[in-house]
DRENMI-97478 format. One record per residue: x, y, z of N, C-alpha, C, CB in turn. Coordinates in steps of 0.1 Angstrom, whole numbers, plus 5000, padded with zeros to 4 digits. Glycine has a CB too. Example, Ala and Ser with C-alpha at 12.3 -4.5 7.8 and 13.67 -1.06 7.14 Angstrom:
2
513249435078512349555078513249675078511349555090/512849785071513749895071512950005079514149945057/
//
This chain:
620
550796686966551496576960550596516950551896476971/549296486953548396426944547996516932547096376951/547896646936547596746925548796756915547396886932/549996746920551196756911551096626902552496756919/550796516908550796386900549696406889550496266909/548496456894547396466884547696556873546196516892/548296676876548696766865549696716856549196896872/550696636861551696586853551096486843552796506861/550196396848549696286839548696356829548996186847/547896446833546996516824547696586813545996606832/548796646816549596716806550096616796550796786813/550496496800550996396791549796356782551596276798/548696336787547496296780547196406769546296266789/547196526774546796646765547796666754546696766773/549096636756550096656746550296536737551396686753/549496426739549496316729550496206732549796366716/550996206745551796086748551095956747552396106762/551795856744551095726742550595676755552095616736/549595586754548995526766550095446774547895426763/550995376768551995306775552995396782552795216765/553395506775554295596782553595666793554795696772/552395706792551595776803551495686815550295816798/550995566813550795476825552195436831549995356821/553195416823554495386828554995496837555495366817/554795626833555195736841554395746854554995866833/553095716853552195716864552695616875550795676860/553095496870553495386880554895436886553795256872/555795486879556995536884556895646895557995576873/555995736891555795846901555095796914554895956894/554195706912553495646924554495576933552295566920/555395496926556395416934557395516941557195326924/557595636935558495726942557695786955558895846933/556395806953555595856964555495756975554295896959/555395626972555295516982556395416979553795446981/557595436985558695356980558595206983559895406988/557795156992557795016995556694936987557494997010/556194996976555194926968555694916954553794996969/555094816947555394796932553994816925555994656929/553994906915552794946909552594886895552695096907/551394846891551094796877549794836872551294636877/549694846859548394866852548294756841548395016846/547094696840546794606830545594646823546694456835/545394606810544194626803543394496801544494686789/542094516799541194396797540594416783540094386808/540794326774540194336761538694296760540994256751/538194306748536694276746536394126749536294316733/537394046748537193896751537493866765538193816742/537693966774537893936788539293886791536893846793/540293916784541593876786542493986790542193796774/543493966799544294066805545594086797544594046819/546094206796547294236789548094336797547094286774/549294306802550094406810550394526801551394336814/550094646807550394766801551594846807549094856801/551594846820552694916826552994846839552395066829/554294826842554794756854556294766854554294606855/556794886856558194906854559094826864558595056855/558494786875559294716885558994566886559094776899/558094526877557794376876558694306866556294356873/558994186869559794106859559094086846560293976865/559894086835559194066822558593926821560294076811/559293836828558693696828557293686834559693596835/557093766844555793766850554693826841555793846864/555093946834554194006825553793916814554794136820/554793846808554593746797553693636802555893696792/553893586815553093476820551693506821553693436833/551293626824549893656826549193716814549693756838/549993746804549493816792548493716785550593856782/547293756782546293676776545493586785546893596766/545693596798544893506807543493566808545593496821/542493476809541093526810540793556824540193416805/540093666826539693706839538693606845538993846839/538593606858537693506865537793526880538093366861/536893456887536793476902537993416909535593406907/538893346903540093286910541393316902539893146912/541393426896542593456887543393576893542193486872/543993546905544793646911543993766916545893696902/544593866921543893986925543294066913544794076933/544094076902543694156891542594096883544894186882/542693966880541693896873540393886880542193756870/540493876893539293866901538594006902539593816916/539394106904538894246905538194286892539994346908/538794246881538194276868536894206866539194246856/536894076871535693996869534494046878535993846872/534794076890533794116900533494266900534194076914/534394346893534194486893534294546907532894526887/535094476916535294526929536794516933534394436939/537294606941538694596946538894466953539094716955/540094406951540394276957541794296964540494166947/541794276977542994286985543394146990542894386997/544594096986545093966991546293996999545393876979/546193967012547393997021548393887022546794027035/548093767016549093667016548893577003548993577029/549693616993549493546980549893396981550393606970/550793356991551293226992550193126996552393217002/549193177003548093087008546693117002547993107023/546593236996545193266990544993186978545193416987/543793106977543493026966543393106953542292946968/543093226953542993306941544293326934542293436944/545393296941546693316935547393186931547593396945/546693076933547292956929547592946914546392836933/548892916911549292916897549893046892548192876888/549793156900550293286896551293346905549093376894/551393286917552193356928553693326928551693316941/554093226920555493186921556493296918555793066912/556193366906557193476902557193596911556893516888/556093656915556093766924556693726938554693826927/556393606943556993556955558493546955556393426960/558993506943560393486941561193616942560693426928/560493736940561193866941560793946954560993946929/560093876963559793936976558494006976560794026979/557593986967556294046967555293946972555794096953/554593976984553793876991552393906992554393857005/551994036988550594076989550294166977550294147002/548994166974548594246962547194306965548594166949/546994436961545694496962545394556948545694616972/544294506942543994546928542594606927543994426918/542494716920541194786918540794786903541294936924/539594766900539094766886539094916881537794706884/539494926868539395056861538095046853540695096852/537095116856535795106850535495226841534595086861/535195206828534995316819533695386821535095266805/533495486814532195566815530995486811532295696807/531195376803530095296799529795176808530295246785/530595176819530395076829531194946827528995036830/531894946816532694826813534094836819532894806798/534594716824535894716830536994716819536094586839/537794816819538794826808540194796813538794976802/540394776826541694736831541694736847542694836827/542894716852542994716867544294796871543094576873/544194856883545394926888545794856901545095076891/546994816902547394726914548594776921547594586909/548594746934549794766943550294626948549494866955/551594596946552194476952552994526964553094406941/552894446975553594476987554594376991552494486999/555594416998556694337003556494277017558094407003/555294317022554894267035553394227035555194367047/552994147043551594097043550694207049551393967051/550094287040549194387045548294437034549994507050/547294517037546394577028546794727026544994557032/545894807019546194937016545995037028545394987004/546895137028546695247038545695347033548095307042/545395437042544395547038544995627027544095637050/546395667028546995747018546995667005548495777022/547295537005547395456993545995456986547895316996/544895446995543595446989543295576982542595427000/543795696987543595816980544395826967543995936990/545595776968546495766956545795686945547895716959/545295566949544695486939543395546933544395346945/542595616942541395676937541795786926540695756949/542895856928543295956918543795886905544396046923/544595776907545195706896544095636887546195596901/542995586894541995516886541295626877540895456896/541095746882540495846874541395886863540195976883/542695896865543595936855543695816844544995956860/543595696849543695586839542495576830543795446847/541295606836540095606828540195716817538795636836/540695836821540795936811541795896800541296066817/542895846804543995806794543495686785545295766801/542795596791542395476783541295506774541995366792/540295586778539195616769539695706758538095686777/540595806761541095886750541895796740541995996755/542595696745543395606737542395526728544195516745/541295486733540395406725539795496714539295356734/539495626718538995716707539995736696538495846713/541295746700542295766690542395636681543695786697/542295516688542295396680541195386671542395276690/539995426675538795416667538895516655537495446675/539495636658539695726647540695666637540195866652/541695606642542695546632542095436625543895496640/541195356632540495246625539695296613539695166635/538995406616538095466606538995516594537195576611/540095586598540995636587541595536579542095726594/541895416585542595316578541795196575543795266587/540395206575539495096572538595136561538795056585/538395046552537395066541535995036547537694966529/535095136545533795126551532995006546533095256549/533094986533532194886526532594746530532294896511/533894716530534394576532534994556546535394546521/535294656553535894646566537294596565535094556575/537894596553539294566552540194696554539594506538/541394676557542294796557542294856543543794756561/542294996543542095066530543495106524541295186532/543395196514544595236506545495306516544195326495/544995386525545895456534546695356543545095556543/545995256548546595146556547695076547545595046561/547395046535548294986526549595066524547594956512/549395196522550495286520551395286533550095426517/550695286544551495286557552195156559550495306569/551595046555552294916556553494906548551294806553/553394946535554594936526555595046530554094946511/555195156535556195256540556995196552555495386544/556295126560557095056571557994956566556094996581/557594876556558594786550559794856544557794696539/559394966537560495046530561495096540559895166523/561195116553562095156562562895046569561395236573/562694926565563394816571564094736560562394726579/565394746559566094676548565994526548567594716549/565894466560565694326561564294286556565894276575/563294366560561894326555561794346540560894426562/562594436534562494456519562794326512563394566515/563694246517564194126510563194006512565494096515/562194026520561393906524559893926522561693866538/559494016514558094036513557694026498557694176518/556394026496555794016483554494086482555593866479/554094106470552794186468551994116457553194336464/550694096460549694046450548594156449549093906455/548394196436547294286433546194206427547794396423/544894226431543794156427542794256421543094076438/542294226409541194296402539994206400541694366389/538794256404537594176401537294196386536394226410/536994086380536694086366535194126364536893956359/534894206354533594236349532694306360532894116344/533294386369532394456378531494546372533294526389/531894616362531094716354529894646348531894796344/530194526342529094456336528094416346529594326328/528494366358527594336369526794456373528394276381/527394566375526694686378525594726368527594806380/526094716355525194756344523994656342525894776331/524294526344523294426342522394406353523994296338/522894396365522094356377521894466387522794236384/522594586385522394696394523594706404521094686402/523694826409524794856418524794786431524895006421/523594746436523494666448524194536446521994646452/523994476434524594346431526094366430524094286418/526594486424527994516423528594536437528194636415/527894606446528394626459528494486467527494716467/527494406465527594276471528694186466526194196469/528994206453530094126447531394176453530094146432/531594306455532794356461532994306475532794516461/531894316483532094266497532294116498530794306505/531694046489531793896489533293866486530893836479/533793926475535193896471536093946482535493966458/535894056488536794106498536894006510536294246503/535693956514535693866525536493736522534193826529/536293686509536993566505538493586504536493516492/538893706499540293736498540893746512540593866491/540293806521540793826535540993686542539893916544/539993596540540093466546541093376539538693396545/541093376526542093286519543493336520541693276504/543693466522545093516523545793496536545093656518/544993466547545593466560546693366561544493416570/547793396568547993516577548493636570548893476588/548493646557548993766550547893866549549493726536/548093986553546994086553546594136540547494216561/545294156539544594196526544094336528543394106522/544094416517543694556517542794576505544994646516/541794676507541094716495541594856491539494726499/542094856479542794986474541695076468543794946464/540495026466539495116460538795046448540095246455/537495076446536895016434536894866435537495066421/537394806424537494656423538894606425536994616409/539794686432541194646433541494626447542094756427/542194506449542694466463544194436462541894346468/544794426474546194396475546394296487547094516477/547394216486547794126497549294136498547393976494/549694176510551194186513551594046519551494306523/552493986513552993856518554293866525553093756506/554593776534555893766541556393626540555693816556/557693616537558393486537557993396525558093426549/557393436515556993356504557993366492555593386499/558293256486559093256474558093236462560193146473/558593226450557693216438556693106439558493196426/557092986444556192876444555092896455556992746448/555492956466554492986476553493086472555193036489/553993186465553093296460552093236449553793406454/552593146441551693076431550592996439552492986422/550992926449549992856457548992946464550692766468/549493056469548493156475547593206465549293276482/548093246453547193296442546193196438548093336430/546593066437545692966434544592946444546392826432/544892956457543892956468542993076467544592956481/543493186464542693306462541693296451543493436460/542193246439541293236428540193126430542093196415/540593016437539692916440538592966449540392796446/538993046459537993096469537093196462538693156481/537593276454536793386448535793336438537693486440/536093226430535193186419533993106424535993106410/533793086437532593016441531393096438532692976456/530293046432529193126429528593196442527993036423/528093316440527593396451526293466447528693506455/525493486457524193556456524393696459523093496465/524293786448524593926449523394006444525893966441/522794086453521594156449520494076444521994256439/520393956450519293856445519593786433518093936444/520793806427521193736414522393646417521593846404/522393536410523493436411524593486402522993296408/525793516409526893576402528093476403527293706407/528893466392529993376392531293466392530093286380/531793496404532893596405534193546399533193626420/534893636394536193606388537193716391536093576372/538393686391539393796394540693766386539693806409/541393866383542693856377543793916386542793936363/544993856387545993886397547293906391545993786408/548093996397549494016393550294026406549694136385/551493956406552293956418553693996415552193816424/554394036426555794066425556594026437555994226423/557793976435558693946446559994026444558993796446/560794046455561994126453562994056443562694136467/563594136435564594086425565994116431564394156412/566794006432568094016437568094066452568994116429/567094026459566994066473566594206476568294036479/566194276466565794416468564294436465566694516459/563594486475562094496473561594636478561394396481/562194746472561694876475560194886471562494986468/559494956479557994956478557595006464557395046488/558195116459557795176447557995076435558495306444/559095016436559494916425558594796425560994876427/558294746438557394626439555994656434557394586453/555494776437554194816433554194826418553794956439/555194886412555194896397555294756391556394976393/556094666396556194536391554894456392557294456398/554194466403552894406405551894456395552394416419/551894586393551094656383551294596369551194806383/552594586365552994536352552394396351554594536351/552594306361552194176360550594166359552594096373/549894246367548494256366547994296352547894346376/548694396346548294446333548494336323549194576329/549694266324549994156315548894046316551394096318/548494016329547493906331546193946325547293876346/545794076326544494116320544494106305544294266324/545594126298545694116284545893976279546794196279/546493886287546893756281546293636288548393746282/545893656301545293546308544293596319546393456315/543293666314542293716323541693606331541193796316/541493626344540993526353542093436359539993446346/543293476357544493396362545493486369545193316351/546593426374547593496381548893506373547893436395/549493616372550793636366551793686376550693726353/552993626377554093676386554993756377554793556393/555393866382556193966374557493896369556494086382/557793926356558993896350559494016343558893776340/560794046343561294176337560894196323562794166338/560594096315560094116302558794186301559993976294/557994166312556694236312556894386313555794186324/557894426321558194566323558594626310559194586333/559394546302559894596289558794616280560994496283/557794526280556694536271555894666274555794416272/555594686287554794806290555594936288554394796305/556894926290557695046287557695076272559195026291/557694966264557594986249556195046246557794856242/555194996252553895046250553795196254552794966258/554295226265554295366269554995456259554895386284/556095416255556895486245556095506232558295426242/555395396228554595396216553495486217554095256212/552795486229551695586231552195726230551095556245/553295756236553895886235554195926220555195896243/554795836213555095866199553895896191555895746193/552895806192551595826184550895946188550695696186/550795976201550096096206550796216200550196106221/552096226200552796336194552596346179554296326197/552596226172552296226158550896276154552496086152/549996236163548596286161548496446162547596226171/549196486172549296636175549896706164549996666188/550896646158551696716147551196676133553196676148/550096606132549396576119550296486111549096696112/550896386117551796296110551296156109553196286117/549996136111549296006109548596016095548195976120/548895916087548495916073547795786069549595946063/546995786059546295666053547095626041544795696050/547495496041547995436029546995326024549495366032/547095296012546095206006546595085999545195295996/546094966002546494845995545394805987546994736005/545594785974544494745965543794615967544894755950/542494605965541794475965541494455950540494475974/541894345944541794325930540894205926543094315923/540394205914539694085908540793995903538694125897/540793875908541893785904541793745890541893665913/540593745884540493695870540893805860539093645867/540793935864541094045855542194135859539894125852/542594125872543594215877543094355880544794225868/541794385878541194515880541094545895539894535873/541294675899541194715913539694745915542094845916/539194685926537794715929537694795942536994585931/538794815949538794895961540094885968537694845971/540094945980541394945988541094906003541995085988/542094866009542094866024542994976029542694726030/542395066037543195176043543995126055542195296047/545295156054546195116065546895236071547295016059/546895236084547495346092548995346091546995346106/549495466088550995486088551295606096551495496073/552495606102552995726109554295776103553195686124/554195896100555395966094556296016105555096076083/557495976106558396026117558696176114559695946118/559296236124559696376123560796396113560196426137/561496286109562496306098561996256085563696226102/560696216084560096186071559896036068560896246061/560495946076560295806073558895766076561295726082/558395666068557095606070557195486079556495576056/556395476089556395366099555095296098556695426114/555195166095553895086094553295066108554194946087/551995036107551195026120551794916129549794986117/552394806124552994706132553994756142553494596124/554694866138555794926146555194996158556595016137/553995046157553395116169552095046173553195266165/551994916171550794846174550494856189550794706169/551594846197551394856212550594976216552694856219/550695086209549995206213548495186212550395326205/548095096202546595086200545995006211546395016186/546694946220546094876231545694976242547094776238/545995106240545495216248544195256242546495326250/543095246249541795276243541695416237540695256253/542195516244542195656240542895666227542695746250/544195616226544995626214544295556202546395576216/543795436205543095356194541895446188542595226199/541195506197539995586192540495706184539195626204/541595766189542095886182542595846168543195956191/543295736167543795686155542695656145544695566156/541595596150540495566141539895686136539495476149/539695786145539095916140539895986130538896006153/541195986132542096046122542095976109543596046127/541995836109541895766097540595786090542095616100/539495796097538195826091538295966084537095836102/538896056090538996196084539796186071539696296093/540896116071541796106060541096026048543096026063/540495916052539895826042538695896035539395696048/537895966044536696036038537196146028535896096050/538196216032538696326022539196266009539796406029/539896146010540496085998539396025989541495976002/538395965996537295915988536496025981536295835997/536296135988535696255982536396295969535496365992/537696295970538596345959538396245947540096345963/538396115950538296025939536896035932538495875944/535896055941534496065935534396195927533496065947/535096305931534996425924535596425910535596535933/536696345909537396345896536896225888538896335898/535896155892535196045885535995925883534896095871/536895895892537695775892536795645895538895775901/536995545887536195425890536595365903536395315878/535695335912536095305925534795255933536795425933/534995155941533795105949533895125964533594955946/534895065970534995065985536395095990534394935991/536395136003537695146010537395076024538195286013/538294976027538094906040538794986051538694766039/538095006062538595086073538694996085537695206076/539794976091539994886103539594956116541494846104/538794886124538394936137538694836148536894966137/538894876160539294796171538094786181540494856178/538294696191537294676201537094806209537594566211/538094886211537995016218536995106211539395086219/536995106197536095186190534595146193536395176175/534395016194532994976197532695006211532894826195/533594996220533395016235532995166237534594976243/533395256229533095396231531595416230533795486221/530895336222529495346220529095456210528795376233/530095516204529895626195530395606180530495756200/530695476177531295446164530395486153531595306163/529095456153528195486143528095636141526795426145/527895706153527795846153528995916146527595906167/530195866150531495926145531595906130532695876152/531295776126531295746111530395836103530895596109/529195856108528295936100528696086100526895926107/529296126111529796266112530896286102530196306126/531996206103533196226095532896206080534296126099/532196106076531996086062530896176057531595936059/529996216066528896316062529496446059527896326073/530496486067531196616065531796626051532196646076/532396506047532996506034531996476023534096396034/530796446026529796416016529996286009529796526005/530496186017530696056012529695956017532196006016/528895896008527895796012528595676019527095746000/527995626029528595506037528695386028527895486050/527995376017528095256008529495236003527095265997/530295346004531695335999532695286010532195465994/532095256022532995216033532695066037532595306046/533794996038533794856043534494866057534594756034/533694826067534294826081534994696083533094846092/536294696085536994566087537194546102538394576080/536694426107536794396121537494256122535394386127/538494246130539194116131538294016138540494136139/538493896134537693786140537793786155538193656134/538993806161539193796175538393906182540693816179/538294026176537494136182536094106181537794266175/535594066170534194036167533693926175533894016152/534293806173533693686179534193666193534093566171/535193736198535793726211534993796221537193766211/533993876218533293956227532093876232532794086221/532093846245531093756251529793826253531593696264/529793956254528594026258527894086245528894146267/528394046233527694076220527694226217526294026220/528494306224528494456222528894476207529394526231/529894416203530394436189529394386179531794366187/528894266181527894216171526694306170527394076175/526194356181524994446181525294576174524494466195/526494626177526894756170527094736155528194806177/527594626151527794606137526494586130528694476135/525594526136524294516130523694656127523294426138/523794736137523294876136524094956125523394956149/525394926124526194996114525794956100527694976116/525494826098525194776085523894836080525094626085/522994866090521694926086521895066081520794926098/523095126083523395256078523795256063524395326086/524095136058524495126044525895076041524295246037/526795076052528095026049528194876050529095096060/529294826044529594686044530494646056530194636031/530494526060531294476071532094356066530494446084/533394356069534294246065534894186078535494296056/534794056078535393976089536893946086534593846093/537794026092539194016088539893906095539894146092/540993856089541893746095541093626098542593796107/540093586089539193476093539993346093538093466082/539793276104540393146106541593146116540893096093/541893266122542993276130542593296145543893386126/541393326148540993356161539993256167540393496162/538693296167537693216173536893146162536793296182/537493106151536793056139535992936142537793026128/534792936137533892826137532892846126533092816151/532692736119531692746107530292786112531692616100/529992746125528692786129528592936131528392726143/529693006133529593156133529193216120530993216137/529493146109529093206096527593206094529693126085/526893126103525393126102524793246109524892996107/525593306118524993406127525593546127525093356141/526893556122527493686122526993776111528993666121/526593896114526093986103527194056096525094096109/527793986086528894046078528594026063530293976082/529394096055529194086041530394026034528994226035/531594036040532793986033533593906043533594106028/534193796039535093726047536493736041534693576048/537493776049538893786044539693666049539493926048/540093586040540793466044542293506048540793356033/542693466059543993506064545193456056544193466079/546193536056547393496048547993366051548493606050/547793316064548393186068547893076059548193166082/546593086055545992986046546492996032544492986046/546593126027547093146014548593096012547093296010/549393106023550793066023550892916021551493106036/549792836024549792696024549092636012549192636037/548892726001548192675989549192595981547692795981/549392465985550192375977549292255975551492335985/549592175964548692065960548591965971549191995948/549691945979549691835989549391896003550991755989/548992016004548792076017547292096020549492216018/546892066033545492076036544892216035545292026050/545792316035545392456034544492486022546592556034/544792416010544092435998542592386000544692365986/542492276007541192216009540292306018541292076015/540992366028540292456037539792576030541192496049/540692636022540292756014539192726005541492816006/539292615998538192575988536892555995538592445981/536992496007535692476015535092606019535992386027/535992696024535492826029534792906017536592906035/535492896006534992965994533592915990535892955982/533492785990532192725986531092755996532292575985/531392746009530392776020529992926019530992746034/530993016017530693156017529793186005531993236016/530093125994529293155982527793115984529893075970/527592995990526192955993525493046003526192805997/526293106012525693186023525593336018526493176035/526093366006525993496001527093596006524693556005/528193536011529393626015530293636003530093566027/530893756002532093765993533293726000532193915987/534293675993535593625999536693705993535693475996/537593756002538893815998539993746004538893966002/540993695995542093626000543193726003542593525990/543793726015544893816019546193756017544693856034/547193846015548593806015549093726003548893726027/548493755991548893695979550293745975547893705967/551293665973552593705970553193645958553493675982/552493545952553093485940551893465929553693355943/552293455917551393425906550693285908551993435893/551493195914550993055916549793065926552092965920/549993145936548893155946547693215940549393235958/547893315932546793385926546093295916547193515918/546793215909546293125899545393015906547293065891/545992955917545292855924543992905931546192785934/544093025937542893085942541793105932543193215949/542193155920541293175910540593045906541993235897/541392935905540792805901539892755912541892705899/540192785925539292745936537992825937539992755949/537892925928536693005928536693135936535592925933/537893175941538093295948538293415938539193295959/537493515938537493615928538193745932536093645924/538493755945538993885950540193855959537993965958/541193945959542393925967543194045968543193815961/544194045977545094155979546394095984544594265989/547494165982548794125986549894185979548893965985/551194155983552294225977552494185962553594185984/551894075958551994045943551394155935551293905941/550394215940549694325933550294455936548194315935/550394485949550894615953550994615969549994725948/551994675974552094715988551194835990553494745992/550994866003550194986006550895106001549894996021/550195195995550795315989550095445994550795315973/550695555992549995685997548895725987551095795997/548195835990546995875983547295895968546395995989/548395965965548695995951548995875943549896095950/549695775949549995655942548695575940551095575949/547895575950546595505950545695565939545895505963/545795695937544995765927545495715913545095915928/546795705911547295655898546895515895548795675898/546895435906546495295904545095285900546695215917/544195365906542795365902542595405887541995445911/543395505883543295555869543795455860544195685868/544795375863545295275854544495145855546795245858/544095095867543494965868542194965874544494875876/541495075877540295075884539195005875539895215887/538294935882537294865874536194965870536694745883/535794955858534895055853533395035857534895055838/533094905860531694875864531794815878530994785854/530794835886530794765899530994615897529494785907/531894555904532194415902530994325904533394375910/530094365913528894275915528094265903528094325927/528194375894527294375882527894305870526994515878/529194275871529894205860529694055861531394235860/529493995849529293845850530593775853528793795836/530593685862531793615866531993495856531693555881/533193485852533493375842533293235848534893395836/532793145839532593015844533992945846531892935833/534992975838536292925840537193045841536792835829/537793075853538593195855539693205845539093195870/539993315840541093335831542293375839540793455821/543393385832544693415838545093555835545793315834/544093645833544493785829545293855839543193865826/545193815852545993885862547493875860545693825876/547993775852549393775849549793895840549693645842/548893935832549294045823548894175829548594025810/548194175840547694295846548094315860546094305845/549294275863549794295876549894445879551194225878/549394485891549394625895550594665902548094655903/551194785899552294835906553594775903551994835921/
//
């Protein structure tokens, strides 16, 4: 009989039956063997508290009443046996002091005595108890003692195997560095939500990215970077409670929320950001952590996992571009923006592959003579049907670093070839402005690529003006762009600060930025009216630039009145539709033949009083 019981339970253990199912079957089989007893198994956790595991004939109310009770010398038969590590037989629960406060429910169903034995693991720790309840005042028989001896052995095997399975699952679903649930645990959690229609309508997702982790690693070392990750992880886990936090990998974390609406998620995000940004000692260095977050809630009551993850990703991406260090909750317009970007990236990638990216040229002219002194090269995409698409139409694609770098390389190749052609036929010509983005600087190879592309065409870099927008140049806190520009200028090319006055403008920057040309943004040129402050700003900038040795180019000139006033204010160079829109290489060649300045404009004497020759020499 005992051998049959043993084989049955061992087979369940070997075939992977759950601990609860195995011990439930054990209790039922034992109750069949000894019909006048009630059998139970409880577990004891690491804090010394009991939790009913199996008791098929005990009332649920009793199991709930003792769940979580701490073991001790006077806590019933089971609590006492677990505490003393010795079997405890109580033949009369109604009078035994160890059962005070626990006996009412078992007595109400006719159970008057209890014998409990501790289940002791191979490490000597009590992991549970195995108990017989009796309907008469007595202790165990010899047969019952043999049955319990077998059952205790079976319970140890089942419980220790269960613990090893739990530990394996913990390792599989736990991030080693932070001890948070990992990506696998996150996938399992959202898969469970996906299988519950009611849960889908009541959950939310917050994605968290640590800001500047790479800079921390590069500046202070990977030990500091690892400390930053573990510090932020701990803060996220604490601040997000009771909502579970996960580490998805690298610098990315997630929090799954339950029962929060938009306002509640905003509060949670604010708490997370506040907790994260407290200064921390990482690798012996004082670090000021920062994070950017994106969140998503079900739309119209539907929160499928794949959709929610995509929406949270959209929101995070939007936050990184527009409000780094803050939280953005998903709005459908963000998805539209990213969809447009993805489509633009596809279009530009295909155009690059099919050689449909071209350089168009807008002239830079002397305002006093109308002569062309150079061009700004502007990127254009020719569609498969032949239409020319300006860069503004596919600007979203340039926010992808790879696409931006590929476009710059293609433009370098085109511009270098065109400059070589103009030089070969002796056309009067000085410079071509080439626009570059922050992605070009971040590659760390901009100077190398410039030298390679223009070197292959045999074009000296003195014919190149590198145009960098003010927001890219002055917006870089780590001075990567400034340092790279200084190195590029040492190669012989000129640098123009584009769109000056629209980004991070400060007159103090003019004392420190290594540039040669300042391009005044069109928004100031548009306001060149006698009673408008724009004219005073432009005049002031022109005067300061002249004293600091910068050349000034006014952008966006559209009328003769604007050109005339700029000339009176002392601005000698400009570009805009008044002179010419951007044109292809052949048209640009004709413009140079007709209006190209014969001598370098720096060598020509500037008139004391600007003439109005540009009226007679309008280009194009």
